[in-house]
Rosetta silent file (secondary structure, phi, psi, omega in degrees, C-alpha in Angstrom):
SEQUENCE: MIILDSKIKLIRKKHKISQEQMARMLDISLNHYQNIEKKKAAPNIYTGLQIAAILQIDPYELWSLKDELYIKPKTNPENFYK
SCORE:     score description
SCORE:     0.000 S_00000001
   1 L     0.000  130.344 -177.316  130.259  141.996   85.675 S_00000001
   2 E  -117.278  120.450  178.299  128.125  139.870   87.954 S_00000001
   3 E   -79.459  139.164  179.069  124.392  139.902   87.657 S_00000001
   4 L   -85.787   81.700 -170.431  122.545  139.634   90.941 S_00000001
   5 H   -60.996  -45.029 -177.129  120.493  136.643   89.858 S_00000001
   6 H   -64.580  -32.763  178.772  118.606  135.890   93.072 S_00000001
   7 H   -65.990  -42.805  178.948  117.495  139.518   93.264 S_00000001
   8 H   -60.022  -46.828 -177.811  116.046  139.374   89.743 S_00000001
   9 H   -61.870  -46.011 -178.856  114.138  136.194   90.527 S_00000001
  10 H   -62.763  -44.395 -178.660  112.728  137.523   93.800 S_00000001
  11 H   -69.543  -39.307  177.613  111.624  140.824   92.298 S_00000001
  12 H   -59.063  -45.006  179.881  110.177  139.106   89.209 S_00000001
  13 H   -66.285  -36.037  178.266  108.097  136.827   91.433 S_00000001
  14 H   -61.520  -35.655  178.402  106.989  139.801   93.533 S_00000001
  15 L   -83.750    0.710  179.776  105.630  141.383   90.325 S_00000001
  16 L    57.045   46.122  177.238  103.943  138.048   89.469 S_00000001
  17 L  -111.963  129.896  178.710  105.768  137.798   86.158 S_00000001
  18 L   -80.628  164.915  175.740  106.700  134.357   84.860 S_00000001
  19 H   -62.449  -37.894  179.200  110.014  133.559   83.219 S_00000001
  20 H   -61.857  -43.441  178.699  108.147  133.017   79.963 S_00000001
  21 H   -63.696  -42.655  178.734  106.595  136.489   80.177 S_00000001
  22 H   -60.461  -47.212 -178.834  109.983  138.069   80.926 S_00000001
  23 H   -59.348  -42.396  178.998  111.586  136.313   77.973 S_00000001
  24 H   -64.497  -44.993 -179.430  108.787  137.514   75.672 S_00000001
  25 H   -64.297  -32.151 -179.447  108.999  141.104   76.947 S_00000001
  26 H   -87.278   -9.442 -177.467  112.779  141.047   76.490 S_00000001
  27 L    58.771   44.745  174.743  112.529  139.386   73.077 S_00000001
  28 L  -129.760  166.817  179.947  114.979  136.655   74.082 S_00000001
  29 L   -71.243  154.605  176.810  114.593  132.912   74.360 S_00000001
  30 H   -59.943  -42.015 -179.471  113.230  131.398   77.546 S_00000001
  31 H   -59.815  -42.522  178.839  116.428  129.366   77.858 S_00000001
  32 H   -64.436  -42.544  178.994  118.565  132.517   77.704 S_00000001
  33 H   -63.301  -42.364  178.102  116.443  134.249   80.340 S_00000001
  34 H   -61.190  -38.169  177.673  116.665  131.194   82.595 S_00000001
  35 H   -65.997  -33.192  175.747  120.438  131.228   82.175 S_00000001
  36 H   -64.218  -46.684 -179.828  120.508  134.874   83.251 S_00000001
  37 H   -66.558  -30.826 -179.916  118.605  134.015   86.425 S_00000001
  38 L   -86.213    0.584  179.507  120.860  130.990   87.059 S_00000001
  39 L    67.139   26.130  175.694  123.949  133.178   86.572 S_00000001
  40 L   -92.924  -13.876  178.459  125.065  131.077   83.600 S_00000001
  41 L  -145.984  148.670  176.019  124.782  134.087   81.277 S_00000001
  42 L  -109.590  137.709  178.959  124.988  137.830   81.724 S_00000001
  43 L   -72.939  154.346  172.423  122.645  140.110   79.814 S_00000001
  44 L   -72.963  173.835 -176.540  124.040  142.767   77.536 S_00000001
  45 H   -58.414  -45.058 -178.928  123.548  146.369   78.595 S_00000001
  46 H   -59.666  -48.289  179.754  120.356  146.796   76.581 S_00000001
  47 H   -64.628  -39.211  177.360  118.736  143.675   78.041 S_00000001
  48 H   -60.576  -42.076  177.576  119.877  144.657   81.528 S_00000001
  49 H   -65.923  -37.023  176.940  118.243  148.056   81.164 S_00000001
  50 H   -65.223  -43.394  178.820  115.055  146.393   79.924 S_00000001
  51 H   -58.252  -46.637 -179.967  115.042  144.026   82.921 S_00000001
  52 H   -60.344  -41.767 -179.816  115.425  147.015   85.260 S_00000001
  53 H   -65.853  -44.761 -179.513  112.578  148.858   83.551 S_00000001
  54 H   -62.842  -42.215 -177.809  110.235  145.862   83.649 S_00000001
  55 H   -86.444   -1.208  177.530  111.012  145.168   87.313 S_00000001
  56 L    57.052   49.158  177.029  110.920  148.896   88.152 S_00000001
  57 L  -129.058  163.180  177.288  114.324  148.967   89.802 S_00000001
  58 L   -68.764  128.615 -179.777  117.462  151.058   89.419 S_00000001
  59 H   -55.716  -30.752  179.220  119.726  149.449   86.788 S_00000001
  60 H   -62.970  -22.256  178.895  122.711  149.890   89.124 S_00000001
  61 H   -72.734  -16.229 -177.496  121.096  147.368   91.466 S_00000001
  62 L   -80.180  -27.496 -174.161  121.504  144.645   88.837 S_00000001
  63 E  -118.227  146.345  173.036  125.283  144.652   88.640 S_00000001
  64 E  -120.942  122.205 -178.028  128.102  144.369   91.105 S_00000001
  65 L   -99.933    4.927 -173.051  131.471  145.535   89.842 S_00000001
  66 H   -59.648  -33.495 -179.096  133.443  144.756   92.975 S_00000001
  67 H   -75.770  -14.540  179.957  135.095  141.664   91.459 S_00000001
  68 H   -96.715   -5.367 -177.167  136.312  143.658   88.464 S_00000001
  69 L   -74.844  -24.701  179.423  138.005  146.413   90.452 S_00000001
  70 L  -128.557  122.536  177.808  141.050  144.292   91.152 S_00000001
  71 L  -112.345  121.164 -179.765  142.613  141.997   88.582 S_00000001
  72 L   -70.120  135.825  177.497  145.299  139.685   89.880 S_00000001
  73 L   -66.510  145.970 -179.992  148.439  139.710   87.796 S_00000001
  74 L   -80.134  -20.671  179.590  149.118  136.495   85.897 S_00000001
  75 L  -123.188  166.340  176.175  152.838  136.741   86.553 S_00000001
  76 L   -66.252  122.834 -177.710  154.945  137.785   89.461 S_00000001
  77 H   -56.267  -30.082 -179.520  155.076  141.606   89.269 S_00000001
  78 H   -66.534  -29.415 -178.312  158.802  141.563   90.115 S_00000001
  79 H   -96.248    3.170 -172.943  159.511  139.573   86.947 S_00000001
  80 L   -61.874  -42.714 -175.656  157.161  141.535   84.723 S_00000001
  81 L   -96.198    4.921 -178.615  159.764  143.815   83.126 S_00000001
  82 L   -86.114    0.000    0.000  162.627  141.297   83.031 S_00000001
C-alpha cells in the first residue's frame, strides 16, 4: 500500500493545518506524522481514515494499490513445482 504523501501535504497546507496540529488530532507523534508525509511510514487503516476525515477527502484517494496487484515470483515459474 502506497500512501500518496505529496497529496496529503498539499491538502494539509491548503487547510492551513500544521504538521504539529495533524499529529495532535491523530494522537500520534510528530515524528510519525512527518514520516507518513515523507513516505517513510504508512498509516494504519484507522489513522488513514482519520487523515481523510480531517482533510475532508475520500479515503480511497489516500492509497494506491496498483503496485500490489502484481507480485513478481521469486523463482522461475517453470521450476516452481520441480
